[in-house]
KEPA-306830 format. One line per 3 residues: for each residue x, y, z of N, C-alpha, C. Coordinates in steps of 0.05 Angstrom, whole numbers, plus 5000, padded with zeros to 4 digits. Last residue first. Example, Ala and Ser with C-alpha at 12.3 -4.5 7.8 and 13.67 -1.06 7.14 Angstrom:
<tordos>
5257 4955 5142 5273 4979 5143 5258 5001 5157  5264 4886 5156 5246 4910 5156 5264 4934 5156 $
</tordos>
This chain:
<tordos>
2747 4083 7367 2757 4099 7390 2737 4099 7413  2719 4059 7327 2735 4041 7345 2746 4056 7369  2727 4109 7279 2712 4086 7288 2730 4069 7306 $
2753 4174 7300 2753 4150 7283 2737 4127 7295  2725 4235 7308 2734 4212 7323 2731 4187 7305  2743 4298 7288 2731 4273 7279 2743 4250 7294 $
2736 4364 7287 2744 4343 7306 2729 4318 7298  2761 4420 7255 2742 4398 7252 2753 4375 7269  2767 4485 7285 2778 4460 7275 2756 4439 7273 $
2767 4557 7277 2754 4532 7285 2767 4508 7272  2830 4592 7288 2806 4586 7272 2793 4561 7283  2876 4597 7317 2866 4621 7304 2842 4616 7287 $
2904 4564 7352 2906 4559 7323 2897 4583 7307  2887 4583 7401 2916 4584 7394 2920 4580 7364  2833 4573 7396 2842 4600 7399 2871 4603 7392 $
2834 4517 7393 2825 4532 7370 2832 4562 7371  2853 4505 7444 2869 4497 7421 2861 4513 7396  2812 4524 7477 2839 4536 7479 2856 4530 7454 $
2770 4490 7461 2768 4519 7458 2796 4533 7458  2790 4438 7474 2784 4446 7446 2783 4476 7443  2806 4407 7515 2818 4434 7513 2812 4446 7485 $
2781 4360 7507 2774 4374 7532 2785 4402 7531  2805 4340 7463 2779 4352 7460 2771 4368 7484  2852 4318 7486 2854 4341 7468 2827 4355 7466 $
2829 4276 7514 2845 4296 7528 2847 4321 7512  2804 4247 7474 2788 4260 7494 2803 4281 7509  2850 4227 7448 2831 4245 7433 2814 4261 7454 $
2872 4195 7487 2887 4218 7477 2869 4238 7463  2831 4157 7492 2839 4173 7515 2854 4198 7506  2831 4134 7441 2808 4149 7450 2815 4167 7474 $
2881 4108 7443 2876 4129 7423 2852 4147 7431  2871 4071 7483 2891 4092 7487 2888 4115 7468  2832 4040 7458 2825 4055 7483 2845 4077 7488 $
2861 4020 7414 2837 4037 7410 2830 4053 7435  2906 3988 7405 2908 4012 7423 2884 4031 7420  2912 3947 7369 2902 3941 7396 2903 3964 7415 $
2966 3975 7333 2945 3954 7335 2938 3949 7364  2980 4045 7346 2985 4018 7337 2962 3999 7342  2966 4095 7361 2987 4083 7377 2993 4054 7368 $
2946 4148 7328 2947 4119 7323 2971 4107 7338  2917 4205 7306 2925 4191 7331 2924 4161 7325  2934 4262 7266 2923 4235 7269 2934 4221 7294 $
2917 4324 7249 2933 4310 7270 2919 4283 7274  2919 4352 7183 2905 4338 7205 2925 4325 7224  2909 4402 7136 2928 4388 7154 2912 4376 7176 $
2893 4417 7067 2886 4414 7095 2910 4400 7110  2868 4455 7011 2889 4439 7024 2881 4437 7054  2834 4461 6947 2838 4466 6976 2861 4449 6986 $
2826 4446 6895 2816 4472 6903 2821 4478 6933  2855 4398 6891 2855 4416 6869 2846 4444 6877  2893 4388 6953 2874 4380 6933 2873 4401 6911 $
2940 4363 6996 2935 4386 6978 2917 4375 6956  2952 4348 7064 2939 4340 7038 2934 4365 7022  2990 4322 7117 2984 4345 7099 2971 4334 7074 $
2985 4296 7179 2980 4290 7151 2974 4315 7136  3026 4286 7236 3011 4304 7219 3008 4293 7191  3016 4240 7292 3031 4251 7269 3013 4269 7252 $
3027 4200 7347 3012 4223 7337 3028 4236 7314  3060 4162 7369 3032 4154 7361 3015 4177 7351  3097 4207 7408 3093 4180 7398 3064 4174 7392 $
3106 4273 7386 3093 4256 7406 3089 4228 7394  3125 4298 7341 3141 4300 7365 3130 4284 7389  3098 4289 7295 3089 4311 7311 3107 4316 7336 $
3123 4272 7229 3121 4267 7258 3112 4293 7272  3083 4272 7169 3106 4282 7185 3101 4277 7214  3064 4259 7102 3061 4253 7130 3087 4262 7145 $
3027 4284 7048 3053 4282 7060 3049 4278 7090  2993 4279 6984 2994 4280 7013 3023 4276 7023  2997 4276 6930 2977 4295 6940 2977 4296 6971 $
3065 4272 6905 3040 4261 6914 3022 4282 6925  3114 4287 6892 3094 4295 6873 3066 4285 6882  3150 4312 6950 3143 4292 6931 3123 4303 6911 $
3204 4333 6993 3180 4340 6977 3175 4318 6956  3223 4297 7053 3229 4306 7025 3203 4312 7010  3239 4307 7120 3218 4302 7101 3225 4313 7074 $
3274 4320 7160 3281 4297 7143 3259 4289 7123  3250 4364 7186 3277 4367 7174 3284 4344 7155  3204 4370 7214 3202 4363 7186 3229 4363 7171 $
3219 4386 7264 3204 4361 7261 3203 4351 7233  3241 4434 7276 3259 4415 7264 3245 4388 7258  3204 4495 7261 3208 4470 7276 3228 4452 7261 $
3205 4543 7233 3190 4542 7258 3196 4517 7275  3231 4538 7186 3237 4563 7201 3223 4562 7228  3210 4493 7164 3237 4491 7175 3244 4515 7191 $
3161 4510 7143 3161 4494 7168 3188 4493 7181  3179 4535 7097 3167 4552 7118 3167 4537 7145  3198 4490 7070 3216 4512 7075 3205 4530 7098 $
3152 4460 7065 3173 4449 7082 3194 4471 7089  3124 4493 7029 3113 4487 7055 3135 4478 7074  3157 4494 6983 3151 4519 6998 3141 4513 7026 $
3155 4439 6970 3181 4452 6975 3177 4478 6991  3100 4431 6962 3113 4418 6984 3140 4431 6991  3095 4462 6914 3079 4469 6939 3093 4457 6963 $
3126 4435 6879 3134 4462 6886 3120 4471 6911  3096 4388 6876 3123 4387 6887 3132 4415 6895  3048 4408 6852 3048 4396 6879 3076 4396 6891 $
3067 4424 6802 3056 4444 6820 3056 4433 6849  3082 4374 6781 3102 4394 6785 3093 4416 6804  3032 4349 6778 3053 4338 6796 3074 4358 6802 $
3009 4381 6739 2997 4380 6765 3018 4369 6786  3041 4369 6695 3040 4396 6705 3030 4397 6734  3029 4315 6689 3056 4323 6695 3058 4351 6706 $
2974 4319 6676 2982 4305 6701 3011 4313 6709  2978 4347 6628 2963 4359 6650 2971 4346 6677  3006 4309 6598 3018 4335 6603 3004 4349 6626 $
2969 4267 6596 2995 4263 6609 3008 4289 6616  2928 4292 6567 2923 4283 6594 2949 4279 6609  2954 4299 6518 2944 4323 6533 2940 4315 6562 $
2962 4245 6504 2985 4263 6508 2977 4287 6524  2910 4227 6498 2927 4215 6519 2950 4233 6525  2895 4259 6455 2881 4262 6480 2898 4250 6503 $
2930 4238 6416 2932 4266 6424 2918 4271 6451  2910 4186 6412 2937 4190 6422 2941 4219 6431  2859 4196 6391 2862 4183 6417 2889 4188 6429 $
2873 4217 6342 2859 4234 6361 2861 4223 6389  2939 4198 6321 2911 4194 6323 2899 4213 6343  2998 4181 6282 2983 4199 6300 2953 4193 6299 $
3015 4110 6279 3015 4137 6269 3000 4155 6288  3042 4046 6264 3032 4065 6284 3034 4093 6272  3042 4017 6216 3045 4004 6242 3034 4022 6264 $
3018 4010 6152 3021 4029 6174 3021 4014 6201  3053 3980 6102 3033 3975 6123 3038 3994 6145  3065 3972 6033 3068 3989 6056 3046 3984 6076 $
3096 3936 5986 3073 3933 6004 3079 3950 6029  3114 3937 5917 3118 3945 5945 3092 3942 5961  3121 3880 5874 3107 3905 5881 3111 3911 5910 $
3155 3847 5821 3151 3852 5850 3137 3879 5854  3120 3821 5763 3141 3838 5776 3135 3843 5805  3097 3752 5766 3093 3781 5761 3117 3796 5772 $
3092 3699 5771 3117 3709 5759 3115 3739 5753  3052 3699 5827 3065 3681 5808 3091 3693 5797  3055 3763 5848 3036 3741 5843 3047 3724 5820 $
3095 3789 5901 3089 3786 5873 3069 3763 5870  3119 3840 5948 3104 3816 5941 3102 3814 5910  3155 3869 6001 3152 3867 5972 3138 3840 5966 $
3149 3919 6053 3155 3892 6043 3151 3892 6013  3153 3962 6108 3154 3959 6079 3162 3930 6073  3116 3994 6158 3130 3970 6150 3130 3967 6120 $
3123 4056 6189 3112 4041 6166 3129 4017 6160  3105 4103 6234 3123 4080 6231 3109 4062 6210  3102 4173 6240 3091 4149 6228 3113 4127 6228 $
3088 4229 6281 3107 4208 6274 3091 4184 6262  3079 4296 6281 3065 4271 6275 3085 4250 6265  3100 4337 6335 3106 4326 6309 3090 4300 6305 $
3092 4351 6386 3075 4364 6367 3080 4354 6339  3094 4297 6437 3103 4320 6422 3083 4331 6402  3072 4253 6464 3087 4273 6479 3093 4298 6463 $
3046 4219 6429 3031 4228 6453 3045 4252 6466  3085 4208 6392 3060 4220 6383 3044 4232 6406  3122 4183 6425 3129 4209 6412 3104 4223 6402 $
3095 4136 6437 3100 4156 6459 3107 4183 6446  3096 4111 6387 3071 4117 6400 3074 4139 6421  3151 4104 6383 3138 4122 6364 3110 4130 6375 $
3159 4067 6425 3172 4093 6426 3159 4113 6407  3130 4022 6408 3122 4036 6433 3134 4064 6434  3162 4010 6365 3133 4016 6360 3123 4032 6384 $
3207 3997 6392 3208 4021 6376 3180 4029 6367  3193 3950 6418 3201 3973 6434 3202 3999 6418  3181 3915 6374 3160 3925 6392 3168 3949 6408 $
3212 3933 6311 3214 3920 6338 3192 3932 6356  3197 3922 6243 3194 3940 6267 3196 3924 6293  3229 3911 6188 3223 3895 6212 3221 3913 6237 $
3233 3951 6150 3223 3925 6142 3216 3907 6165  3211 4019 6154 3228 3997 6163 3216 3971 6155  3207 4087 6154 3200 4063 6138 3220 4041 6144 $
3182 4138 6189 3203 4118 6191 3194 4093 6177  3169 4206 6182 3161 4179 6174 3185 4161 6175  3143 4263 6211 3167 4246 6209 3158 4218 6203 $
3118 4329 6202 3114 4300 6200 3140 4286 6197  3138 4379 6209 3111 4373 6220 3105 4344 6221  3205 4398 6227 3186 4384 6211 3159 4380 6225 $
3252 4429 6235 3226 4437 6246 3203 4424 6231  3299 4408 6221 3284 4420 6200 3257 4431 6209  3317 4387 6270 3334 4405 6255 3319 4421 6234 $
3276 4352 6286 3282 4376 6302 3297 4396 6285  3278 4314 6246 3253 4328 6251 3258 4353 6266  3331 4295 6253 3323 4308 6228 3297 4325 6232 $
3327 4273 6305 3346 4294 6299 3338 4310 6274  3290 4232 6297 3283 4254 6315 3301 4278 6310  3319 4201 6260 3293 4212 6252 3285 4235 6270 $
3364 4186 6290 3367 4203 6266 3340 4217 6259  3340 4154 6329 3353 4178 6337 3357 4198 6313  3323 4112 6295 3303 4128 6310 3315 4155 6319 $
3372 4093 6278 3354 4106 6258 3332 4122 6272  3393 4075 6327 3408 4094 6311 3389 4108 6291  3359 4036 6348 3361 4062 6361 3374 4083 6344 $
3324 4002 6294 3344 4005 6314 3345 4033 6326  3287 3952 6259 3289 3979 6270 3309 3980 6292  3318 3908 6213 3304 3912 6239 3308 3940 6249 $
3317 3936 6146 3324 3915 6166 3308 3919 6191  3324 3983 6114 3318 3957 6103 3325 3934 6122  3297 4045 6125 3315 4025 6137 3306 3997 6127 $
3291 4116 6117 3287 4089 6107 3307 4070 6120  3257 4172 6137 3280 4156 6142 3274 4127 6134  3234 4235 6119 3230 4206 6115 3256 4191 6119 $
3200 4294 6139 3225 4279 6136 3219 4249 6136  3166 4349 6115 3163 4321 6122 3190 4307 6118  3142 4415 6128 3165 4397 6121 3160 4369 6132 $
3082 4442 6100 3099 4435 6122 3120 4414 6114  3045 4453 6061 3072 4465 6058 3091 4458 6081  2999 4427 6065 2999 4454 6076 3026 4467 6074 $
3010 4377 6044 2992 4394 6029 2990 4423 6040  3081 4370 6058 3053 4361 6059 3036 4381 6044  3143 4356 6025 3124 4375 6036 3096 4363 6037 $
3204 4320 6042 3181 4327 6025 3165 4349 6038  3264 4286 6039 3250 4309 6051 3228 4317 6031  3300 4226 6053 3281 4241 6037 3269 4264 6053 $
3349 4218 6085 3341 4201 6062 3323 4216 6043  3396 4267 6103 3369 4256 6106 3361 4241 6081  3457 4267 6133 3444 4267 6107 3417 4253 6110 $
3490 4310 6181 3475 4286 6174 3462 4290 6146  3513 4355 6200 3531 4335 6189 3517 4310 6179  3457 4393 6184 3483 4393 6198 3502 4374 6184 $
3424 4359 6143 3417 4372 6168 3442 4372 6185  3415 4354 6072 3432 4355 6096 3419 4370 6119  3383 4306 6029 3387 4333 6039 3403 4332 6065 $
3371 4259 5998 3398 4264 6009 3402 4294 6016  3319 4283 5954 3335 4261 5966 3362 4271 5976  3253 4311 5957 3282 4313 5951 3297 4292 5966 $
3189 4319 5932 3206 4301 5947 3235 4305 5938  3138 4347 5924 3165 4360 5923 3185 4344 5940  3089 4319 5969 3098 4329 5943 3126 4340 5946 $
3039 4279 5999 3066 4289 5999 3075 4296 5971  2986 4271 6027 2991 4283 6001 3018 4296 6002  2962 4210 6058 2975 4235 6058 2977 4246 6030 $
2947 4157 6071 2927 4177 6067 2939 4206 6070  2985 4118 6072 2983 4135 6096 2961 4156 6094  2982 4093 6023 2982 4077 6047 2977 4093 6072 $
2983 4136 5987 2960 4119 5988 2959 4102 6013  3035 4155 5995 3012 4172 6001 2987 4155 6004  3065 4112 5975 3066 4118 6004 3042 4135 6012 $
3052 4121 5922 3047 4095 5934 3046 4098 5964  3070 4171 5910 3041 4167 5911 3034 4140 5924  3124 4170 5903 3114 4177 5929 3084 4173 5932 $
3161 4152 5865 3135 4139 5867 3123 4145 5894  3210 4177 5867 3195 4178 5841 3167 4166 5843  3225 4165 5919 3224 4193 5910 3207 4196 5885 $
3227 4110 5917 3205 4123 5932 3203 4152 5925  3273 4103 5886 3247 4093 5876 3224 4107 5890  3311 4124 5920 3307 4137 5894 3280 4128 5882 $
3307 4089 5963 3301 4117 5967 3295 4131 5941  3321 4038 5938 3295 4043 5950 3288 4073 5952  3375 4054 5911 3353 4038 5901 3326 4046 5913 $
3409 4088 5935 3407 4091 5906 3383 4074 5895  3398 4071 5990 3397 4099 5981 3392 4102 5951  3399 4013 5989 3379 4028 6003 3376 4057 5992 $
3406 3968 5935 3418 3989 5951 3397 4007 5963  3372 3933 5911 3398 3922 5921 3412 3943 5939  3308 3920 5913 3325 3944 5915 3352 3935 5927 $
3294 3866 5906 3280 3887 5892 3297 3912 5890  3326 3836 5938 3323 3827 5911 3310 3848 5893  3320 3861 5986 3346 3864 5973 3346 3853 5944 $
3270 3844 6003 3273 3872 5994 3300 3875 5978  3244 3783 5979 3264 3796 5996 3269 3824 5984  3175 3775 5972 3201 3777 5958 3220 3792 5977 $
3120 3729 5981 3137 3752 5989 3164 3751 5976  3066 3713 5937 3090 3706 5952 3106 3731 5959  3005 3689 5917 3019 3712 5927 3043 3703 5943 $
2983 3657 5860 2995 3653 5886 3011 3677 5894  2921 3667 5825 2949 3667 5828 2958 3663 5856  2868 3630 5801 2877 3648 5823 2907 3645 5826 $
2822 3624 5749 2850 3619 5758 2857 3640 5779  2758 3600 5758 2774 3623 5756 2802 3617 5765  2709 3560 5725 2731 3563 5744 2747 3588 5738 $
2644 3539 5719 2664 3559 5710 2685 3562 5732 $
</tordos>
């Protein structure tokens, strides 16, 4: 027993929808369930050509919770212009979901949509649209999800935000520290605040410098001795000289200090 198997072929989108707005957008408005099936969404109340300021949005819909969904259609290679419009529409309408339907997604725009999902509160979808037919059958749309929101993406976004906040706190810490140091000495005059967890500054003595470190629950400063390669004996001599006056140094500092002699000294 043999079974006839048809041949699946791709169809140019312009052969199916000759005009993007009057053709594809209008068809999608009347057949939103096809997109719902591809994205596992429940979009309803689809309106076409709504305005956001001076711009006209291809489609605006609602999700099952009543949130606003904006849809931007593009029958070609993804470009910056349409991405910018999508972000503008989502912002203007305070949308919860933004969908970019494009026939040829560029890698850089796939990466941009991924970043938007990590960085913001709007759920961005990038969907590739094509058309296919079997033998002489009518053409049928083919939607393929390229990138969308995910739990993993949200976790990455939260982690990035925490890191950015941590870096901001560090920089503000260094700004305050260097400001206070400037009132006491000119040694740190040319040191710039950074987002790093450590900062190095000259002590005024060759081969001796300060290392500042700020940790999550504590901070510290250390005086490091390093006269360069092959100077272990000289480094040891300097350390011993300071250690000989340990009590006086700690009294001047106002608290006990940790004295650690590096290997090789």
